[in-house]
C-alpha positions as CSV (number, residue, x, y, z in Angstrom):
1,M,-16.1,-8.2,-7.1
2,S,-16.0,-8.5,-3.3
3,T,-14.8,-11.8,-1.7
4,S,-13.9,-13.4,1.9
5,G,-12.8,-16.4,0.4
6,P,-14.9,-18.6,-2.5
7,S,-13.4,-21.1,-4.6
8,P,-10.4,-19.7,-6.6
9,Q,-11.9,-21.5,-9.9
10,T,-15.1,-18.9,-9.8
11,L,-13.2,-16.0,-10.4
12,P,-12.4,-15.2,-14.2
13,A,-9.2,-14.2,-15.7
14,R,-11.0,-10.9,-16.9
15,T,-11.9,-9.8,-13.4
16,Q,-11.5,-5.9,-13.5
17,E,-11.9,-5.2,-9.6
18,L,-11.2,-7.5,-6.8
19,H,-11.8,-6.9,-3.2
20,V,-10.0,-9.5,-0.5
21,H,-11.2,-8.8,3.0
22,D,-10.5,-10.9,6.0
23,L,-13.6,-11.6,7.9
24,R,-12.0,-13.6,10.6
25,Q,-11.8,-16.6,8.3
26,F,-8.5,-18.1,8.4
27,H,-8.6,-19.4,5.0
28,T,-8.8,-16.0,3.3
29,R,-4.6,-15.9,3.7
30,T,-4.4,-19.4,2.0
31,W,-7.2,-18.3,-0.5
32,C,-5.4,-15.0,-1.5
33,S,-1.8,-16.5,-1.9
34,S,-3.2,-18.9,-4.0
35,W,-5.4,-17.6,-6.2
36,I,-2.5,-14.7,-7.0
37,L,0.0,-17.2,-7.8
38,D,-2.2,-19.9,-9.9
39,H,-4.5,-17.2,-11.8
40,P,-2.9,-14.3,-13.5
41,I,-5.3,-11.3,-13.8
42,P,-3.9,-9.2,-16.5
43,V,-7.1,-6.8,-16.9
44,L,-7.3,-6.2,-13.2
45,L,-7.7,-2.4,-12.5
46,S,-8.4,-2.2,-8.9
47,L,-7.1,-4.6,-5.9
48,R,-8.4,-3.9,-2.3
49,C,-7.2,-5.8,0.6
50,Q,-8.9,-4.9,3.9
51,S,-8.7,-6.8,7.4
52,T,-11.5,-6.4,9.4
53,S,-10.2,-8.1,12.3
54,S,-7.0,-6.7,14.3
55,Q,-6.3,-9.8,15.6
56,H,-6.4,-11.9,12.3
57,R,-5.1,-9.2,9.9
58,L,-4.8,-10.5,5.9
59,R,-1.3,-11.4,5.5
60,I,-0.4,-10.1,1.9
61,P,1.5,-12.6,0.1
62,R,4.7,-12.0,-1.8
63,A,3.2,-13.1,-5.0
64,L,1.0,-10.3,-5.1
65,F,4.1,-8.0,-5.7
66,T,5.8,-10.0,-8.1
67,T,2.8,-10.8,-10.2
68,P,2.4,-8.7,-13.5
69,L,-0.7,-6.6,-13.4
70,P,-0.2,-4.3,-16.0
71,M,-3.3,-2.4,-16.0
72,L,-3.8,-2.0,-12.3
73,R,-4.6,1.3,-11.3
74,T,-5.7,1.4,-7.8
75,L,-4.1,-0.3,-5.2
76,V,-5.7,-0.3,-1.6
77,L,-3.8,-2.2,1.5
78,E,-6.1,-1.4,4.4
79,N,-4.8,-3.2,8.0
80,C,-3.2,-5.7,6.4
81,S,0.5,-7.2,7.3
82,I,2.6,-6.6,5.0
83,D,6.5,-6.6,4.4
84,W,8.0,-3.4,3.2
85,E,10.6,-5.2,1.3
86,D,8.0,-7.0,-0.7
87,L,6.3,-3.6,-1.2
88,C,9.7,-2.2,-2.8
89,I,10.0,-5.1,-5.4
90,A,6.3,-4.5,-6.9
91,S,6.2,-5.0,-10.5
92,P,2.5,-4.2,-10.4
93,F,3.1,-0.3,-9.2
94,A,4.5,1.0,-12.6
95,S,0.5,1.5,-13.8
96,L,-0.8,2.9,-10.6
97,T,-2.7,6.1,-9.9
98,N,-4.0,5.5,-6.9
99,L,-2.3,4.4,-3.7
100,V,-3.5,3.6,-0.5
101,I,-1.6,2.0,2.6
102,V,-3.4,2.3,5.7
103,Q,-1.9,1.0,9.1
104,P,-0.2,-1.8,7.8
105,W,1.5,-4.4,10.4
106,A,4.6,-5.2,9.0
107,G,5.2,-9.0,10.3
108,E,4.5,-9.5,14.0
109,R,5.7,-5.8,14.9
110,I,3.0,-3.1,14.9
111,D,5.7,-0.2,15.4
112,E,8.1,-1.2,12.2
113,R,7.7,1.3,9.6
114,P,9.0,1.8,6.4
115,S,12.6,3.3,6.1
116,I,12.9,6.7,4.0
117,Q,14.6,4.5,1.2
118,Q,11.9,2.0,1.2
119,L,9.2,4.8,1.0
120,F,11.1,6.6,-1.9
121,T,11.1,3.0,-3.9
122,I,7.4,2.4,-3.1
123,L,6.3,6.3,-4.3
124,S,8.7,6.5,-6.9
125,A,7.6,3.5,-9.1
126,P,3.9,4.8,-10.2
127,P,5.3,7.6,-12.6
128,R,1.3,8.9,-13.1
129,L,0.2,8.5,-9.3
130,K,-2.5,10.8,-9.0
131,S,-3.9,10.1,-5.5
132,C,-1.9,9.1,-2.4
133,R,-3.5,8.3,1.1
134,I,-0.7,7.0,3.9
135,E,-2.2,6.6,7.4
136,G,0.3,5.2,10.0
137,S,2.7,4.6,7.5
138,C,5.3,7.4,7.5
139,P,9.0,6.7,8.4
140,N,10.4,7.3,11.5
141,P,13.2,9.4,12.0
142,P,16.6,8.2,10.8
143,L,19.0,7.3,13.4
144,V,21.7,9.3,11.2
145,P,20.8,11.9,8.4
146,S,19.9,10.6,5.3
147,S,21.0,11.3,1.7
148,T,18.1,9.9,0.1
149,R,16.8,11.3,-3.4
150,L,13.6,13.5,-3.4
151,I,10.7,11.3,-4.4
152,P,9.0,12.8,-7.6
153,L,5.5,13.1,-8.0
154,A,4.8,15.0,-11.1
155,S,1.5,14.0,-11.7
156,L,-0.1,14.2,-8.1
157,E,-3.2,15.4,-7.5
158,E,-4.4,14.5,-4.3
159,L,-2.2,13.5,-1.0
160,K,-3.5,12.5,2.2
161,V,-1.5,11.8,5.3
162,L,-2.9,10.9,8.6
163,D,0.2,10.2,11.2
164,S,2.3,12.4,13.7
165,L,3.6,15.8,12.9
166,H,7.2,14.9,13.2
167,R,6.8,11.6,10.9
168,Y,4.4,13.9,8.3
169,A,7.3,16.4,8.1
170,I,10.0,13.6,7.3
171,L,7.6,12.6,4.5
172,I,6.9,16.0,3.1
173,S,10.7,16.8,3.3
174,S,11.4,13.8,1.0
175,L,9.1,14.9,-1.8
176,E,10.4,16.7,-4.5
177,S,7.9,19.4,-5.5
178,F,4.8,18.6,-6.8
179,P,2.3,20.3,-8.9
180,S,1.0,23.8,-7.3
181,T,-2.5,22.4,-8.0
182,A,-2.6,19.1,-5.8
183,S,-4.3,19.2,-2.6
184,V,-2.4,18.0,0.5
185,F,-4.5,16.9,3.4
186,V,-3.0,16.4,6.8
187,T,-4.6,15.2,9.8
188,S,-2.4,14.7,13.0
189,R,-2.6,11.6,15.0
190,P,-2.4,12.2,19.0
191,A,0.6,10.7,20.3
192,K,-1.4,8.2,22.6
193,Y,-2.1,6.5,19.1
194,E,1.4,6.6,17.8
195,F,3.0,3.2,17.1
């Protein structure tokens, strides 16, 4: 099911796939917030939130990350406005097998990235994570050396990263060894595109 803002009453609780995208319609943010809060979706398998406008990005409400989604397998957050702390408290992450985070904006600051600790929390939550794509979301170098534990990715089959090489190095050095059969794809972002 793909939608850009229909009435919440039209979406059944048995929805298994939901694609919310902001088509420059300002009511999408309110609709998404109210629907997630007022309409539990216990059988949801896939949730994709995407913004198509760089000027009116879809803001992901905190309620999304505190609403139980016990069957959620795929979560895609693309060009959305998110709060990294909200992602860190995410209860829906336990069952994820596929996670995609593409160029999020944290609040009003486009240069704000997750800390290594936040990324550890986010990637450690789903024990069966098989596929992970991270674009423009690797952490900045820490100001002081970090003693963060390594991120366990025992079920990982595929990791795709698009970011600068030094930020990729920070991410990869934070990962615990993953299966030797896992595929890793790295694309370096030219310096002029770095945030």
